[in-house]
Every structure is written in structure tokens, then in C-alpha cells.
N, C-alpha and C positions, 0 to 999 in steps of 0.2 A: 412630206413629213418623215422624220426618222422613226424607225421601228425600235431603236435602242437595243439592237441585238447584242451589243457589247456588254449590256447589263445582265445578260442571261448566263447562268452557270453552264458548264460543258454539256450536261445532260439535257437541260432545257433547250439549249441551242440545237442539239442533235434532234430533239423532238420537233422543234419549230421548222427546221430545214430538212426534215426527213424526205427521202426521194418519193416520187409520185408512185407509190404503191401502198398496199394495206399496211397499217401500222398499229401496234398496241402500245399505249403509254401507261405504264404502271405508276400512277401518281400517288405517292404516299401523302398522309395527312400533313397539311401545311407546307407542301412542296411547290406551290405556285402553279397549280394546274390551270386555273382560269387564265392566268397570264400567258401560259403556253398555248392554250386553245385559241385565244383571241389573236395573239401574235402570229400564230400559224396561219390563220385566215388572212390577216393583213399581209403577211409575207407572200402567200400564194397569189394574191391579187396584184400586189405591187411588183412582184417579179415577173408578172405576165403569164404565169402558169395557168390561170383560169380567170374568166370574167366574173364579176360579182354575181351574175345570174346563174353561174355554175356552182354556187356554194349552197349546201344545205347543212345546217347545224341544228342539232337536237339537244335540248336541255330538259330538265324535269320540272322547272317552275317558271312562271312568267317573269318573276323577279330576276332569275338568272339570265333569261333571254334578254331582258332590258339592259342588264349590266353588260352583257356581251356586246350588244349594239352600241352602247355608250363608249365602251373601250375601243371598239373597231373604228367608230367615227372619229375618235381622237387621234388615231394612227393613220387614217386614210383621208385624202382630200376628196371624198365622194360620198354620196348618199348610200348607205348600206342597205336601203330598203329593197334593192333588187335581189338581195340574198334572201333565201328562205331560212329564217332563224326563229325557232320557237319550241314549244313543248310538243311531244308526240300528239297530244290531243289537238293542239292549235294547228299544227301542220296538216293533220288529217282532216280537220274541219275545213281548212283552206282548199285542200284537194277535192273534197266532196262538194263544196260550194261550186267549184269550177266545173265539176262533171256530175251535177246533181241528176241530170236526166238519165245518165248511164246507171245510176244506183237507185232509180225509182223514187227520188225525193224532190219536193219543190225546193227552189233555191233558198226560200225563207224558212227551211225546216228549223224546228226548235231543238234546244239542247237541254236535257234533264241533268241537273246536278244530283248528288246522292240523295238529298232530301226530296227532290221532285220525283226521283225514281222510286223511292220508298212509297211516296203518296200514290203514285200510279199503280204500284203493285197492290197496295191495300184496296184501292178502288176496284181493281180487277177482281180480287178475291171476293170482295163483297158482292159484286155483280154476278159472280158465278156461284154464290152461296157456299163458298169453300170454308171449311172449319179452320180458323187461324191457329187453333191449338195444335192441329195436326201439321199444318204447313205455315209456320210463323213467317210473316211478311219479310222481316229482316233476313232470316235464314234463306228464304227464297231468293232475295236480292243477292246475297253472297253466292248462292249456287249459280245463278244466271251469270253474274260477272265472272266467276271462276271459269265457267264453261267458255265464255266469250274470250277470256284471256288465253285460253288454250286453243282458240280458233274453232270451237265446237258449236255448231248450231243445234237447236232443239231436236231436229230429226236425226242427228248423229250421236246423241248421248247414248253411252253404253248403259243399257237397262239392266243393272245388276240385281235389283230387287224391286219390290212394289213401291217402296218409298221413293226411290230414284225415278221409277216410272211416273209417279205422281208429280214429282218436281219437273220432269221433262215435259209433261203435258201442260203444266202451268207456264213453263218457259215458252212453249209454242204459242199459248194464248197471249202471253205478254208481247211476243214478237208481233203478232197480228194487231194488237191494240196500238203499239207504237207506230206501226206502218200506217194504220188507219188515221192516226192523229198527226202524222208527219213529224214525229219527234225521235230523237236518238239520245241514248245515255252515253256516258263517257266511254265505257267499254265498247259500245257499238260504233263510235267514231272510228276507232282503230280497226275493228273487225270489218266494218263495211268498206273502209279504204283498202284494207288488205285484200279482200275479196275482189274489189274492183281491179286491182293490179294483177291478181292471179288470172282472172278470166279475160282481161283485155290486153292482149299481147302488144298491140300497137301503142296503147297508152303507156304500158310498162316500158317499152323500148324508148318512148319519147322522154320519160323522166330519167331513165338510166343514162341516156345520152346527154341530157341537159345537166344533171348534177354530177359533174366530174369529180367533185370532192365532197364527201359526206363525213361530217365530224360529229361525234357523239360524246356528250359529257355524262359523268356518273354511269358509265357503262355497266357497272356491277349491279345497278338497280333495275336493269331492263328485265321484263318478263319474256316468256317464250314467244308470244305473238309479236311483241315489239322487235325482237331479234329477227323473226321471220320476215317482218315488214322491211327491215333494213336490208336483209339478204336479197329481197326482191328488187329494191331500189339500186343496190350496188351491182350494176351490170359489169360486163367485161372491161369497159373503159373507165369505170369508177374506182376511186381510191377511198377506202373506209378507214378513218382515223379515229380509233376508239380510245377514250381516256377514262380510266377508272382505277379502283383499288379494291381487289377482292377481299382484303382484310377489313374493309368497311361496309361489307354487304350485310345489312341488318334488317332488310324488309321482306323476308321470306313470307311473312304473314300477309303482305300485299301482293304476293305473286312474283317478287323479284327472284331471279334464278342466277345465283353466283356462277353456275356452270357455264353461262353464256360466254364468259371471258375465255375459258379454256376451249370451248367450242369454236369461238371466233378464230383463235390462233390456229386450230386444226383445219376448220372448214375453208378458211381463206389462205391457208399455207403462208401465214404471216412470217416474214423473215426479219422484219424490223420491230424489235421489242426494246423499248427504252424505259429504264427505271429511274424515276425521279425520287431520290432518297434523301437529298439534302432538305432538312426541315428548317423553315424560317420562323417558326412559332414558338417552340418549346425549348427549355433547357435540357441538357444532356441526360440527367438522371431520370427525367420524365420519359424521354424517348427510350432509354435503356430498359425501363420498366415495361413500356409498351412492347418493345421488341421481344423481351423475354417471355412475356405473357402469350403473345400471338404465335410464338414459335411452337407452342404445344398443339396447334391445329395442323391437321394433315392436309395434303393436296393443295397447298398454297402455291401460287405462282412465284412467290418469294421476293422479298426485299428487306432492307435493314435501314431504318431511319437514323440519320446522324445530323449533328449541328455543329457549327463553329462558334456557337454562343457560350460554350463552357458548360460544366456539369450542373451548376446552379445548386439549389438547396435540396436536401434529401426529402423524400416523401414522408409526410407526417401521418402516423397511424394512431387511431384512438379506438379503444374498446370500452364501451359503456356497459353498466349493469343492466340498463333497460333502454328502450327507445326514447324515453323522456330524458334520461341521462345523456344520451347521444345528442338530443336536440339542445339541451342546456349547454353542452360543450360547444356545439356549433355556433350558437348565438354568441358565446364569449369570444370565440375565435374571430367571428365576423366583426364584433365590436373592436377587437384589437387591430384588425386589418384597417378598419375605418380610422382608428386613431393614428395609424401609420401613414394615412393619407390616401389609401386605396379607395376608389369610388365604388359604391355599392353595385352599380351597373356593370362593373368589371369583375364581379364575383358571381359564379354560377354554382347553384346547389342542385345536384343531380340525384335521381333515385330511379330504381328499376320499375316500381309500381306506383301508380297514382295514390293508392291507399296509404302510402308512407307519408304523404305530404301533410296530413292533418296535424300530427304531433309537431312537426317542424313549423308549420304555419302558426300554431297556437303559441309556441315559444317565441317566435319572432314578433307576433302581435303583442304579446305580454310585455316585451321589452321595447316596444315602440319602433321597431326596425321596419322601414318601408320595404315591401317585397311585391313581386309580381309573379303570378303563376303563368308561365309562358304558354301562348297558344290559345288565347281567348277567341271569341267569335270575331271574324273579320267583317269588314263593312258590308260586303254583298251577302253575308250570311245572316245578318240581323233581321229579325222578324218584320219590322216595319219596312225595311228595304225589299224583302222578299214580296211583301204585299204590293208595294208600289210597282215592282218589276212585273208582277202578275197582271196588273192593270195595263201596263205598257205592252206586255205580250198579247193581251186580248185586242189591243188597238192594232197591233201589227198583224196578228193572226187570230181571228175570233174563234177558230176551231180548236184552239189549244185547251183541251179538257182539264189538264192539271191546273192551269191558270184560272180557268172558270171556277173550279171547285174551291180554290184557295180563297177567292174574294167575293164569290156570289153572295155570301152572307157576312162579309166583313168590309166595312162596319155593318152591324146587324141590320137586316132588312125584314126580319120576320120569316125568313125562308128556312124551314125546318127540315129534318131528315126525311119526312114523308114526301114533301115536295120534291126533294132531290131524287128520291127513289123513283118517283113518277117520271121525272125528266130523264133519268138514266134508262128506265124501261122503254120509254118512247124512242130514245136515241138508239138503243140496241135494235128495237123493232124495225126502225126505218133506216138503220145503218147511216146515221148522221151524227154530227158533233152535238155535245150538250148545249152549246150556244144556239144551234139551229132548232133544237128540240124545246128550248126554254119557252115557257108561257106561264099563264096564271100569275102567281105571286112573283115569279122571276121576270115577268115581262118588263117591269120598271127597270130592273138591272140591265136587261138586254137593250132597252132604249137608251140607257145611260152610255153604254159602250158604243152604240151606233151614233149617238150625238157626239161623243168624244172623237170618234173616227172622222166625223165630218168637220168638227171644230178645229182639229189640229192639221188639217190638210194645208200644205204650203208653209207651215211654221218651221223655223229652224229647230234643231234637236233640243237645245236647252229650253226654249219657250214651250215646245211640245211636252217635255217632261214636267215642266212647272204647271202647265194647264192640267195635265192628267192627275198629278199629285193633289192639286187643289180641288178639282171637281170630283175626285174619287170619294171625298169625305174623310180621308185618312187624317188630315191635319185637324179637322174639327173633332174627330173622334179622340185623338191623343190629347187634345186640350182638356178633356175631362178626366184624364188619368193622372194619378199622383206623380208618376215618373215620366209623364208625357213630354216634358220640355226637351229632354235629351233625344227622344224619338223624333220630335219635330225638327230638331237641329240636324239629325241624320237625314231626314227627308229633304231638308234644304241642301244638304251636302250632296245628295243625289243629283240635284240640278247642277251643282258645281262640277260634279263628275262628268255629266253630259257635256258641259261647256268645255272642260279640259279635253275630253275625247275629241271634240270637234276641232279645237285649237291645236291639237297635237300635230306636229310636222310629219304627217303620214300620207303617203300616196296610197291610192286604192290598190290593194293587193289583188293578185290574180285570183279570180274566182270569188272575191268578196262581193256581197250584194251592194249595189249602189245605194240602196235605201239606208240612210243613216241610223234609223231606229233599229232595224234588224241587226246592223253591224254592232251597235251599242249593246243590244241584248246578248249578242254572241260574246262580246267582250266581258260582260258581267257574268255570264254563265261559266266561261273559262276561268275567270278569276276566283269564283266561289270555290271553296274547298281547300285552298292553299293556306296552311296553318303557319304563317310567319308572323311573329310578334311585331307590332308597330312601335314607333318611337313614343316615348312617354317620359314621365317624371323619373328622377334618379331613384332607383330601387334595386334591391337584390333580385337576381334572376333565378327562379325555381322552375324545374322542368324534369320530365322523364328523360332518360338517356336517349331514347329514340328521338325526342324533340331537339336534343342538343346537336344532332348531326349538322355539320356545316357552320357551327358557331365556335367561338373561342373566348376565353376569359383569362384575366391575369391570375386569378385563383379559382380552383375548382374543388368543391367538396363532393366526393363520391360516397354516398351513405348506404347503409344497409347491406354491407358486403358479408352476407351470411348464406350458408348452404340452404337451398330451398327458396331463397329470395333472389339472390344474384350469385350463382346461376339460379334461374327460376326452376322450381321443382318439376314443372312439366317438361323441361328441356331434356331431362335424363331419358324420357321415354320416346321422344321424337327423333326421327332420323336427322342426323346432323344438328340436332337442337343444341347440344352443348357447345359445338363449334360456333354456332351463331351467337350464343350467349357470350362466348369469349371474344368474338368480334365486337359485340356490343360494349364489353368492358374496355376493349382496345380503343374504340371510338371515344368513350368517356375519358380515358386517361389522356388522350391526345388533344382534348379540348383545352388543357391547361398550358398557360404560357410560362408562368414563374413558379407557382406553388400548387401542389396537389395534396389534398387531405383525403385519407381513406378512413372510413369508420364502420364499425359494426357493433351490435349490442347482444348481450347474453340472452335477454328476453325482449320480446316485442309483442305488442297487442295488434293482432291482425284478425279481421272478421270476427271481432268480439271474443277472441281467445288469446290467452298468453302462450306464446311460442318460445320454447327454449332452443337456442341456436348454437351452432358451432361456426367458426369463421369460414368464409368462402375459400374454396380451393384456389381461387384466383390470387388470394393473398400468399398462398404457398408458392405460386408460380412466379412471383416477383422476387428477385434476389434480395436477401435480407440486408445486404450491405448498402442498398439504396434507401433503406427505410430508417426513420427515427420514430421509435415507439414513445408515444406521449403518455401511455399508461405505465406508471412506475413499476408495477410488479412484473411487467413483461421483460424478458431478456431475449436475445436472438435465438438462444437454444430452446426456449420454452414458449416461443411466440405462438405456437399452435397447440400448446397444452396449457391453456389458461387455468388458473387456480379458481375453481368455482366454490371453494369453501367459504360460504357466506352465512350470515345470520338469516333466519327465516324471513325477516323483513325485506331482504334483498330480492326474494323471489315471491311475487304475488301468487298465491295459490289457496285452494280451499282447505287442503289438508296441511297439518303442521309438518315441518321438515323433520325427518327422523333418520337414524342410522340403522340400517338393517344388514347384518352380515358384512359390515365394513363398507357398505355402499350407501349413498345418499342422493337425493334429488339434486340435479345440477352438476353431478360429478362426471368428468370425462372418463370414458372407458374404451376398451378395445375388445373385439370379438374375433375368434379365429376365422370365421366365415364372412361376417359383415363389416369388419374393420372398425374404424374410429366412430364414436358416437357420444351422446350425452344422455344421461338418465333424466327423463322428464316426469316419471311417476313411479311410485312403489305402492303395491296394494297386497292385502292378505297378511297372514300371520304364520309364524313358525315355519314348517316345511312347505307351506302353500304360498309363500311370498312370490309374487310375479312382478317383474320389472319392465317398464316401458322405456325403450331407448330410441332416440332419434339418431339413426346412423347417417353419416355423411353421404354415402353412395347408395343406400338402400332404404332410406326413409324410416318410418316408425315401425318398430317390431315389439310385440309383447312376448316376453320370455319367462319361463319358470327359472327363478334365481338358482334353485338347487342344481340345475343341469345346464345353465346358460354358458358356463365357461368364460364369464366376464373377468376382465382384469382392469385394475385402475390404470389410467394413462399416466 
């Protein structure tokens, strides 16, 4: 089959056919990186440079891995299952299953998603009588995961103070609990696999020799431990092909380290750096705006997006008196686009903070415009599915304490907190699982699980799931609920998911347990937590900018472009925080194909308070010639000195608007030390008047008007 190399542009072709050495591909937004990655794999195999089994490709979502397999299958007349293609978590799970003895785990070890992990931590804290106010469970979970992502075990935590000492002790107790229950969380999958390769030189050499070509997608999103894992696998004979975009690194809060790209170039002495700069998504004005904005960041690896599609329309900019004014305008523009024939699903409304969505949603609802807030609960995250999976986990491994606690009294069986405490006390005393310690009121539940285990012996996976769902009592329980019909349909869909899992054209992967139930539960655990929106009715798409990564729309509305909101006020105090905010804005801009709308408001209700705002610095960093101001009073020269002279009704406030010494609330001012700002309050009389100013770069300041040296902007 043809690889269609002739359809690649020169830079794409150079990346696909790069020599057998380490390579860094700087793939700009909309530059066809997935096409390059999959074509590179197909070219390597078809040209005889490597056997399929010598390929390891890492992605960040199971959806991306499936798409990669589909594309490769279309280009090669062979089954790509011999390749290792998957997420970091999926590939580490596969390696640990194959070498479970070496890491001290049974092959049927369980995987805790984030909800299960939090439940396990809460259970541990309760069992140890730890004050949750002092050590909040969620904070402890973040601490543990952050340590693991840095490759740090509990014994190695730097004990800088008593609080950290306490967290480290709880981290150690959590490790012991997980080992006892034969479960691992997501961070543990990678850390345990990394440690396996570090201490087992023979195994490390085996995989390094086997995987001659290692390809990594979204390299800018890797954390430190993931990079170290890749360095271990990439032996002397391996070629690491890293594809990413440092300008789209926006997940520092998840541990992503944008510096990995520069480190890779230095650590591996990379000679082959290919820049994919031709964009196939957006018109020229949109790309010029993105290029100008991101050029303000330092330490970039550097690239400049361009397109042959023409300049297109200017960016439309709107400034509203309030957030409700902004929402009203947005609704009118959406209605106009719909009248022009644009589908609602091709329109994206982006915002920096979830708190912004309420006003927008209210305006859309009031006008009867269908919308969807992107990123709702996925199938495997729904409560009824989690309950069913817990029953299935107990059938597979009765010693799974998290699964036991989730459903021992669901549906209700009269098993209260006191009974559970007694079971937990006995389990700790005898060092056994909760299932083994269960008795008394829980004896009937224990018998139910034992009966189910016996009943499903020899059944095919779909029939097994169906029997467990029915006999668990979940269906009967949801029949009594007002909204139970949808939950029952989801439980029925779980049986369909099991059938699809079995029917999938999939060979048994190396290290994968032969037991179909354990394999299915592993699949469900790895799928949980991926927040990708599903297909649905025609509707406007609403989301945070973070959620928009990887998506594209014919028209994009980027709302709330105000100092303190976007860029976020916390970014000014965080190391490299402002640069990440700028990368976030860059991602938002490059989601647009044809039209880009930018908006901000003079006042906004956030957290129950009216905020007086000045336009985001990001608007200043975009060339004015690319913009069309929709607000009549604006001119190019005064775009960032808006006229705030309004009637008092324009500014919701407790005190009446007044003019003091030539200044008024809402007026733009400058200060010799603090720079540009806007007056948000005036108080006092005569010589004692004090003025509160929201400065763009310094936040709120309360100044004595007599000595403040303020000037009207």
C-alpha cells in the first residue's frame, strides 16, 4: 500500500524520512503532526528499517493511541498489534503484568483511578484516626502523586518541616496499604515500571535492544519521571523521535515540564530538528496574531506558523460594560453565524475559568440556543458503572478493599458504619482483607460474592458481566429511582462494552493476563479519567481553554480577556506563570479556523463581587492592524484607554458614583510606580480621600489621593 509521501510538504517529508538517529520535531498547531507520526512508523516498517515488534509509540490518551493504530493499519498490509502503541500508563501496565513477580505484584493486580485512590486514602486516614482537617485527603493524594511523579518514595522525601514529615509518614502508610491489597494507582504504574528498569539491567537491556525506534507524541506534556523512563528505554541502539510544541505546553499544574524538550535536545545531542510551521487549519490573520503573542515568551525553541490559505477576516474584538453585556453580544453573534449557515457544533466558546460559564449559559438558555459544557462524566466514571465494576472486581479479586467498601452496602443491606469499623479493626488485627474479615451483618454480602464467583465460572465475558449486574441488585435498585431508567440503560451498555471488548480484533498482548475479566477491568480503569467529549446532538461547544487543547472550530469566541482573569492573577506570582498563561492564550487562538472573536468586560461578577477590569495585556501584544473593534467608541489609538465615563447605572455598586478631585470610579489612571490601572473605589472626604486602584501589573492598591500622584489616562 502507498504511504502517499508525495502528499507531504517538504518539512513533513523530512520528518517522516529522518535518518536513524534521535530527532526533535517541533510541530506547530494544525501542522499535521499525527500524520507525520503515523507515516513515520509506517515508513520505518515498510522500508525495512525495523520490524513491527521494534516499534514503541507513546501517546497521552487511549483515543489518540486508537487513532494511531487505525491510520497505521490503513497504510500497512499487516496487523500493527505487534507494536507497542499506547499511553504511558497503558504501556507501563503492560510491562508490569509481564514482569509482575519482579515487582512483587500478582498478575491480577488492580488499578486505582483517581476516585478509587482518594477513597483508599480516606479509608486509611480513618483507620489511623488521623485528623482530616490537618491532613485533607485530597491534599495528601496530590502530595503522594507529586512525589511519585518526581520519582520520590516516602523514605526519600525531604523532611523540610513537621507538616511535610506528617505527609511523608502517611505516604509510607499508603504505600504499605496498596502493597497489601495488591493495587496500584496511576502514578505508581509509571514509578514501579521505572524502578523495575533501573534495578534490572538485563531487563532494561532487553527492552532497549528490542525497541529500536521509540516515538513520543505531545512531548511537551511529559513530566520528569516520564522523561526519565524514556531515557532508560532509549539505549545506545535506539532512536527517540520526539514530537511536540513547547508553545502549547499548558499542563504545568499536572506536572508537565516544558523544559524536557530542551533537555532532550541537549541530553541526546540531537542533530535533527525539524520545524513543522505550515498550518492547515487557520487563516493568516489568526496565525499572525498567535505568532505575535507567543513571541513575547522567552526561552522558546522557536517557530513561526504560516498558511497558504490567505489572510482571511480580521479578529473581531468586543468590549462590554459588564459580563452580562458580553454574554448578550456573544448570543447575538452566535445567532448571526447560525443564520449564515454555520453549525453550532462548529462554534467554540472558550473561557479561562469555569466560574465564567454561568452568565454565558444563562444567556444561551434564555435565547433557546442548545449548548454543551464540554467534558462531562464519561461512561466508566458514572456512579452506576463504578458500582458494577466494583462487583466485578470482587469477583476477580475478593481481597480488593476499595471495591468491597464501595458496594458492601450498595444497594443498602443494613450494614452501617459501626459494622464496617468492626470489620476493619479485625482485618488490621489479623492482617487480612476486609472480605476475609467480613462476618455478622456482612456475611450475606460475602456469600453473594462467593456465589457469584461460582456461578460465573466458565461463562463468556459478556454473560459474566450480565449475571453480575443482575444478581448484584443494582438493576432492581435503580428501578425505584426517579432517574433510574438512564442508569439501567448504562448498566446494559456495560454488557455491550464487554461484548465489544471480546469481539475486538485484538491479540493477547505480551504480559496481558489471559483472564478476560481482569483484562476488561484493566481496560475500564485505564479508560476512566480521560475527559474527552462524546458525540451528541447539534450544540454550541463551551469549555475552558485547557479543555480546548487538541480541538478546532470554524469560529472561536475567547471571552474574559481581562487582567487578573486571563492572564490569571496568580500567574504573576508564580515562576513562569505568565508565560504559561500566554501559551494558554496561544492555544486558544489557534483553535480557530475562520473567525476569531475576542471579548472583555469592564465589570464582572466573580465570587459574589463586582470586579472592575482593564483589558488583558494579551490584547496589547496582538498587532492592532489584525483587529476589527466592534465597540464603536474604540479607535486603534485608544484601544487600551477605554472611556469609562458612564452613568452610575453602568457600574453596579453600593456607593453612588462621584467626582473627587477630578477622579471618579471606573476611570483609567496611571501612577509613576505602579503604572496603568482603573479606579474601583473612592472613600473619605476632603483631604482624607483615599482611592482604591486595580493596577494591571500590581493588583489592588489603596492610596491617599492627596499624595498618590495619579494622572488620568
